[in-house]
N, C-alpha and C positions, 0 to 999 in steps of 0.2 A: 596049104595054107590057098586059098583060091582067092579070085580078087573081091569077091561078094565078101569074105568073112573078113579081108583085110580091111575093108572102108568100114563094116560094122565097127571093128575094135578100133581103128584111129576115131570113127566119130564119136566114141565113149570117152576119149583121152577129155580130161581138164585143161581148157583153153585152147584145142584142136582147131585150125580154121581148113577149108578145102579150098581148092583153087585152082583154074587149068593154068599152066606155064607153059612157053615155049610154045605155042600154039596148041596142041595138043597132048600133053602131061598131064594126067591127075596127081598134085604134090598135097601132101597132107603136112602143116605147121603147125610146130607146138609152140608156142613161145609163153607158156606159166614154166613160171623159175622153180616152182616144187616138180615138175616133172622131170626139167633138167637134170635135177638134184638125184631122183629116182636113175636115170639114166647114166649118171656118173657114178650111183654106189652099185647099181647092176654091173659096170663095165670094172668097177675095182672087185668084184666078188667072181667075174669071170678070170679075168687078168690071176688073181691069188692062185685059181686051182691048174693054171698052167705051168708046165717045166719050168723051171728056172735057166737053163737053155733059151726055149720061146720066149721067158719075159725079157734077156737080155736084147734079142734078135730084134723084140718090138722095141725097146727101150734105145736102140743102136749104139747097144754097149759092148 
């Protein structure tokens, strides 16, 4: 993915805001609760596909 495609994707997300931070860094922020829930669910789905060993390493157990 290149920068143009990344910008287009981020701009389509509900509740996304675009800002320049730290003088020159383009940052997209997502404040919508629904998006946060989708990201959490995505993490859970990916985490479930990992080996048990990797899951334990990530959890620190």
